[in-house]
GUFIDO-106876 format. One record per residue: x, y, z of N, C-alpha, C, CB in turn; chain. Coordinates in nm, 4 decimals. Glycine has a CB too. Layout:
<vodrens>
+----------+----------+----------+----------+----------+----------+----------+----------+----------+----------+----------+----------+------+
:      n.x :      n.y :      n.z :     ca.x :     ca.y :     ca.z :      c.x :      c.y :      c.z :     cb.x :     cb.y :     cb.z : zaba :
+----------+----------+----------+----------+----------+----------+----------+----------+----------+----------+----------+----------+------+
:        X :        Y :        Z :        X :        Y :        Z :        X :        Y :        Z :        X :        Y :        Z :    A :
...
+----------+----------+----------+----------+----------+----------+----------+----------+----------+----------+----------+----------+------+
</vodrens>
This chain:
<vodrens>
+----------+----------+----------+----------+----------+----------+----------+----------+----------+----------+----------+----------+------+
:      n.x :      n.y :      n.z :     ca.x :     ca.y :     ca.z :      c.x :      c.y :      c.z :     cb.x :     cb.y :     cb.z : zaba :
+----------+----------+----------+----------+----------+----------+----------+----------+----------+----------+----------+----------+------+
:   1.3522 :   4.5169 :   0.6895 :   1.2638 :   4.4822 :   0.5721 :   1.2664 :   4.6090 :   0.5176 :   1.1143 :   4.4237 :   0.5997 :    A :
:   1.2481 :   4.6210 :   0.3853 :   1.2225 :   4.7373 :   0.2627 :   1.0994 :   4.7471 :   0.2173 :   1.2982 :   4.7168 :   0.1357 :    A :
:   1.0409 :   4.8804 :   0.2160 :   0.9257 :   4.8642 :   0.1594 :   0.9398 :   4.8300 :  -0.0239 :   0.8468 :   5.0010 :   0.2020 :    A :
:   0.9023 :   4.7142 :  -0.0650 :   0.9207 :   4.6898 :  -0.1952 :   0.8767 :   4.8072 :  -0.3261 :   0.8473 :   4.5651 :  -0.2048 :    A :
:   0.9447 :   4.7813 :  -0.4330 :   0.9667 :   4.8592 :  -0.5590 :   0.8113 :   4.8053 :  -0.5877 :   1.1157 :   4.8148 :  -0.6787 :    A :
:   0.7092 :   4.8949 :  -0.5995 :   0.5485 :   4.8485 :  -0.6566 :   0.5188 :   4.9579 :  -0.7639 :   0.4079 :   4.8535 :  -0.5204 :    A :
:   0.6306 :   5.0160 :  -0.8230 :   0.5929 :   5.1679 :  -0.9325 :   0.6950 :   5.1937 :  -1.0061 :   0.5650 :   5.3216 :  -0.8589 :    A :
:   0.6878 :   5.2022 :  -1.1145 :   0.8233 :   5.2443 :  -1.1966 :   0.7816 :   5.4236 :  -1.1616 :   0.8286 :   5.1790 :  -1.4140 :    A :
:   0.7900 :   5.4907 :  -1.1011 :   0.7709 :   5.6435 :  -1.0239 :   0.8653 :   5.5939 :  -0.9169 :   0.5914 :   5.7028 :  -0.9592 :    A :
:   1.0050 :   5.6552 :  -0.9347 :   1.1242 :   5.6778 :  -0.8173 :   1.0128 :   5.7333 :  -0.7251 :   1.2780 :   5.8009 :  -0.8538 :    A :
:   0.9519 :   5.8293 :  -0.7018 :   0.8873 :   5.9183 :  -0.5803 :   0.7640 :   5.8668 :  -0.5610 :   0.8709 :   6.0767 :  -0.6051 :    A :
:   0.7171 :   5.7579 :  -0.6124 :   0.5525 :   5.6914 :  -0.5688 :   0.6053 :   5.7278 :  -0.4154 :   0.4991 :   5.4734 :  -0.6125 :    A :
:   0.4966 :   5.6807 :  -0.3059 :   0.4447 :   5.6635 :  -0.1618 :   0.3500 :   5.5631 :  -0.1834 :   0.3800 :   5.7942 :  -0.0891 :    A :
:   0.4041 :   5.4378 :  -0.0626 :   0.3046 :   5.3696 :  -0.0631 :   0.2678 :   5.3741 :   0.1126 :   0.3378 :   5.2264 :  -0.1412 :    A :
:   0.1769 :   5.2575 :   0.1476 :   0.1691 :   5.2553 :   0.3034 :   0.2038 :   5.1176 :   0.3822 :   0.0220 :   5.2934 :   0.3426 :    A :
:   0.1866 :   5.0956 :   0.4845 :   0.1737 :   4.9391 :   0.5078 :   0.0325 :   4.9814 :   0.5558 :   0.2923 :   4.8430 :   0.6271 :    A :
:  -0.0602 :   4.9020 :   0.4804 :  -0.2083 :   4.8803 :   0.4967 :  -0.2584 :   4.8158 :   0.6447 :  -0.2528 :   4.7799 :   0.3765 :    A :
:  -0.1648 :   4.7055 :   0.7069 :  -0.2001 :   4.5957 :   0.7905 :  -0.0763 :   4.5564 :   0.8474 :  -0.2698 :   4.4825 :   0.7199 :    A :
:  -0.0377 :   4.5941 :   0.9859 :   0.0599 :   4.4808 :   1.0222 :   0.0009 :   4.3251 :   1.0978 :   0.1643 :   4.5561 :   1.1294 :    A :
:   0.0428 :   4.2559 :   1.0449 :  -0.0697 :   4.1418 :   1.1205 :   0.0257 :   4.0799 :   1.2071 :  -0.1551 :   4.0116 :   1.0126 :    A :
:   0.1448 :   4.1260 :   1.2892 :   0.2262 :   4.0921 :   1.3893 :   0.2656 :   4.2054 :   1.4704 :   0.3334 :   4.0271 :   1.3408 :    A :
:   0.2819 :   4.2122 :   1.5784 :   0.3052 :   4.3315 :   1.6708 :   0.4317 :   4.3364 :   1.6857 :   0.2424 :   4.3306 :   1.8024 :    A :
:   0.4819 :   4.4751 :   1.7426 :   0.6230 :   4.4952 :   1.7596 :   0.6640 :   4.4109 :   1.8837 :   0.6580 :   4.6502 :   1.7763 :    A :
:   0.8083 :   4.3822 :   1.8523 :   0.8627 :   4.2902 :   1.9548 :   0.8024 :   4.1231 :   1.9618 :   0.8302 :   4.3664 :   2.0945 :    A :
:   0.7101 :   4.1375 :   1.8706 :   0.6846 :   3.9616 :   1.8525 :   0.7887 :   3.8463 :   1.7819 :   0.5537 :   3.9455 :   1.7565 :    A :
:   0.7606 :   3.7356 :   1.8098 :   0.8504 :   3.6734 :   1.7643 :   0.7860 :   3.6251 :   1.6274 :   0.8995 :   3.5756 :   1.8610 :    A :
:   0.9062 :   3.6201 :   1.5001 :   0.8094 :   3.5589 :   1.3571 :   0.8730 :   3.4476 :   1.3106 :   0.7961 :   3.6636 :   1.2155 :    A :
:   0.8220 :   3.3821 :   1.2240 :   0.8790 :   3.2844 :   1.1852 :   0.9206 :   3.3075 :   1.0139 :   0.7861 :   3.1688 :   1.2243 :    A :
:   1.0316 :   3.2750 :   0.9625 :   1.0437 :   3.3092 :   0.8306 :   0.9927 :   3.2228 :   0.7460 :   1.1615 :   3.3302 :   0.7973 :    A :
:   0.9261 :   3.3042 :   0.6671 :   0.8395 :   3.3277 :   0.5581 :   0.6810 :   3.3326 :   0.6305 :   0.8628 :   3.2012 :   0.4379 :    A :
:   0.6395 :   3.3525 :   0.7392 :   0.5143 :   3.4126 :   0.8023 :   0.4586 :   3.5229 :   0.7439 :   0.5344 :   3.4503 :   0.9307 :    A :
:   0.3364 :   3.5506 :   0.7273 :   0.2735 :   3.6978 :   0.6643 :   0.2852 :   3.7856 :   0.7735 :   0.1057 :   3.6982 :   0.6118 :    A :
:   0.3764 :   3.9023 :   0.7429 :   0.3468 :   3.9673 :   0.8384 :   0.2870 :   4.1170 :   0.8337 :   0.4474 :   3.9575 :   0.8984 :    A :
:   0.2838 :   4.1182 :   0.7010 :   0.1939 :   4.2727 :   0.6359 :   0.1484 :   4.2672 :   0.4599 :   0.3279 :   4.4384 :   0.6503 :    A :
:   0.0424 :   4.3871 :   0.4680 :   0.0098 :   4.4132 :   0.3525 :   0.0387 :   4.5421 :   0.3247 :  -0.1070 :   4.3831 :   0.3308 :    A :
:   0.1027 :   4.5929 :   0.2463 :   0.1268 :   4.6812 :   0.1985 :   0.0533 :   4.7609 :   0.0665 :   0.2258 :   4.6493 :   0.1937 :    A :
:   0.0291 :   4.8666 :  -0.0037 :  -0.0431 :   4.9266 :  -0.0339 :   0.0277 :   5.0260 :  -0.1590 :  -0.0961 :   4.9720 :   0.0831 :    A :
:  -0.0003 :   5.0349 :  -0.2873 :   0.0846 :   5.2007 :  -0.3273 :  -0.0428 :   5.1543 :  -0.4545 :   0.3355 :   5.2271 :  -0.3814 :    A :
:  -0.0993 :   5.3024 :  -0.4992 :  -0.1511 :   5.3277 :  -0.6081 :  -0.2487 :   5.2319 :  -0.6545 :  -0.0602 :   5.3460 :  -0.6881 :    A :
:  -0.3375 :   5.2005 :  -0.5404 :  -0.4044 :   5.0779 :  -0.5930 :  -0.3806 :   4.9476 :  -0.5966 :  -0.4179 :   5.0875 :  -0.6887 :    A :
:  -0.2508 :   4.9070 :  -0.5952 :  -0.1837 :   4.7765 :  -0.5870 :  -0.1640 :   4.7167 :  -0.4753 :  -0.0742 :   4.7774 :  -0.6343 :    A :
:  -0.2122 :   4.6036 :  -0.3747 :  -0.2016 :   4.5480 :  -0.2458 :  -0.1138 :   4.4532 :  -0.2876 :  -0.3278 :   4.4990 :  -0.1726 :    A :
:  -0.0018 :   4.4229 :  -0.1868 :   0.1192 :   4.3326 :  -0.1840 :   0.0974 :   4.2711 :  -0.0360 :   0.2768 :   4.4192 :  -0.2076 :    A :
:   0.1052 :   4.1681 :  -0.0067 :   0.1518 :   4.0797 :   0.1032 :   0.2938 :   4.0694 :   0.1280 :   0.1076 :   3.9509 :   0.0818 :    A :
:   0.3635 :   4.1196 :   0.2383 :   0.5043 :   4.0865 :   0.2908 :   0.5224 :   3.9719 :   0.3785 :   0.5563 :   4.1959 :   0.3638 :    A :
:   0.6395 :   3.8892 :   0.3441 :   0.6502 :   3.7468 :   0.4152 :   0.7506 :   3.7758 :   0.4858 :   0.6726 :   3.6130 :   0.3322 :    A :
:   0.7671 :   3.7364 :   0.6389 :   0.9204 :   3.7234 :   0.6783 :   1.0392 :   3.6754 :   0.6369 :   0.9292 :   3.6777 :   0.7570 :    A :
:   1.1502 :   3.7541 :   0.6054 :   1.2498 :   3.6818 :   0.5242 :   1.3546 :   3.5959 :   0.6010 :   1.3229 :   3.7813 :   0.4422 :    A :
:   1.3101 :   3.6210 :   0.7330 :   1.4181 :   3.5329 :   0.8638 :   1.3266 :   3.5490 :   0.9760 :   1.5988 :   3.6145 :   0.9144 :    A :
:   1.3489 :   3.4434 :   1.0730 :   1.2968 :   3.4438 :   1.1955 :   1.3909 :   3.4940 :   1.2869 :   1.2521 :   3.3220 :   1.2311 :    A :
:   1.2830 :   3.5590 :   1.3791 :   1.3344 :   3.6268 :   1.5292 :   1.2557 :   3.6905 :   1.5764 :   1.4432 :   3.7138 :   1.5387 :    A :
:   1.2524 :   3.8064 :   1.6254 :   1.2278 :   3.9211 :   1.6870 :   1.1835 :   4.0468 :   1.5626 :   1.3659 :   3.9521 :   1.7776 :    A :
:   1.0936 :   4.0741 :   1.5972 :   1.0367 :   4.2699 :   1.4865 :   0.9723 :   4.3430 :   1.5523 :   0.9168 :   4.2782 :   1.3389 :    A :
:   1.0957 :   4.4309 :   1.4896 :   1.0606 :   4.5713 :   1.5834 :   1.0214 :   4.6536 :   1.4146 :   1.2448 :   4.6625 :   1.7128 :    A :
:   0.8972 :   4.7234 :   1.4676 :   0.7718 :   4.7735 :   1.3586 :   0.8515 :   4.9322 :   1.3394 :   0.5622 :   4.7807 :   1.4463 :    A :
:   0.8848 :   4.9548 :   1.2235 :   0.9396 :   5.1040 :   1.2456 :   0.8599 :   5.2143 :   1.1454 :   1.1150 :   5.1074 :   1.2077 :    A :
:   0.7498 :   5.1567 :   1.1128 :   0.6405 :   5.2513 :   1.0481 :   0.5304 :   5.2166 :   1.0558 :   0.6468 :   5.2773 :   0.9243 :    A :
:   0.4248 :   5.2889 :   1.1277 :   0.3089 :   5.2289 :   1.1603 :   0.1992 :   5.2531 :   1.0313 :   0.2619 :   5.2896 :   1.3033 :    A :
:   0.0838 :   5.1919 :   1.0624 :  -0.0270 :   5.1730 :   0.9870 :  -0.0634 :   5.2893 :   0.9170 :  -0.1290 :   5.1287 :   1.0611 :    A :
:  -0.0467 :   5.3094 :   0.7794 :  -0.1267 :   5.4110 :   0.6885 :   0.0044 :   5.5451 :   0.7140 :  -0.3291 :   5.4538 :   0.7632 :    A :
:   0.0735 :   5.5088 :   0.7308 :   0.2147 :   5.6782 :   0.7314 :   0.2795 :   5.6390 :   0.5935 :   0.3957 :   5.6821 :   0.9026 :    A :
:   0.3075 :   5.7459 :   0.4772 :   0.3530 :   5.7424 :   0.3704 :   0.4879 :   5.7014 :   0.3846 :   0.3317 :   5.8504 :   0.3101 :    A :
:   0.5299 :   5.6143 :   0.3234 :   0.6584 :   5.5589 :   0.3106 :   0.7159 :   5.5529 :   0.1912 :   0.6621 :   5.4457 :   0.3538 :    A :
:   0.8214 :   5.5801 :   0.1323 :   0.9074 :   5.5493 :  -0.0240 :   0.9547 :   5.4040 :  -0.0489 :   1.0585 :   5.6409 :  -0.0350 :    A :
:   0.9316 :   5.3663 :  -0.1573 :   0.9915 :   5.2706 :  -0.2443 :   1.1616 :   5.2129 :  -0.1389 :   1.0216 :   5.3703 :  -0.4254 :    A :
:   1.1684 :   5.0975 :  -0.1239 :   1.2812 :   5.0718 :  -0.0501 :   1.2897 :   5.1662 :   0.0774 :   1.4004 :   5.0863 :  -0.1406 :    A :
:   1.2253 :   5.1859 :   0.1262 :   1.2565 :   5.2461 :   0.3108 :   1.2085 :   5.1312 :   0.4050 :   1.1434 :   5.4112 :   0.3687 :    A :
:   1.2817 :   5.1472 :   0.5335 :   1.2922 :   5.0776 :   0.5910 :   1.1939 :   5.0714 :   0.6714 :   1.3819 :   5.0792 :   0.6206 :    A :
:   1.0945 :   4.9460 :   0.6868 :   0.9888 :   4.9606 :   0.7722 :   0.9724 :   4.8434 :   0.8895 :   0.8694 :   4.9682 :   0.6838 :    A :
:   1.0351 :   4.7392 :   0.8578 :   1.1159 :   4.7052 :   1.0148 :   1.2181 :   4.6448 :   1.0216 :   1.0526 :   4.6283 :   1.1084 :    A :
:   1.2596 :   4.5999 :   1.1336 :   1.4057 :   4.4964 :   1.1754 :   1.3450 :   4.3929 :   1.2045 :   1.5139 :   4.5332 :   1.3081 :    A :
:   1.4385 :   4.2650 :   1.1897 :   1.4128 :   4.1496 :   1.2423 :   1.5507 :   4.0757 :   1.2760 :   1.3235 :   4.0766 :   1.1501 :    A :
:   1.5838 :   4.0879 :   1.4103 :   1.6642 :   4.0180 :   1.5048 :   1.6488 :   3.8824 :   1.5438 :   1.6595 :   4.0784 :   1.6071 :    A :
:   1.7697 :   3.8054 :   1.5565 :   1.7261 :   3.6793 :   1.6293 :   1.8325 :   3.5723 :   1.5817 :   1.5635 :   3.6325 :   1.5911 :    A :
+----------+----------+----------+----------+----------+----------+----------+----------+----------+----------+----------+----------+------+
</vodrens>
């Protein structure tokens, strides 16, 4: 999973404001898994597939648009 494009500024950074799942948890496709924020805009992220999620970016760590924040294997 990648951090979504939320700004026209290619260098803008955002954060994962909240993970709603834990590392190593089973997730279902379409389940709410995180809320991300960038420049006062929040967006919910949903699992694109079912499987076991590995969180690669902790909450509140800066990440660029398109940066990989988690993987789902399943």
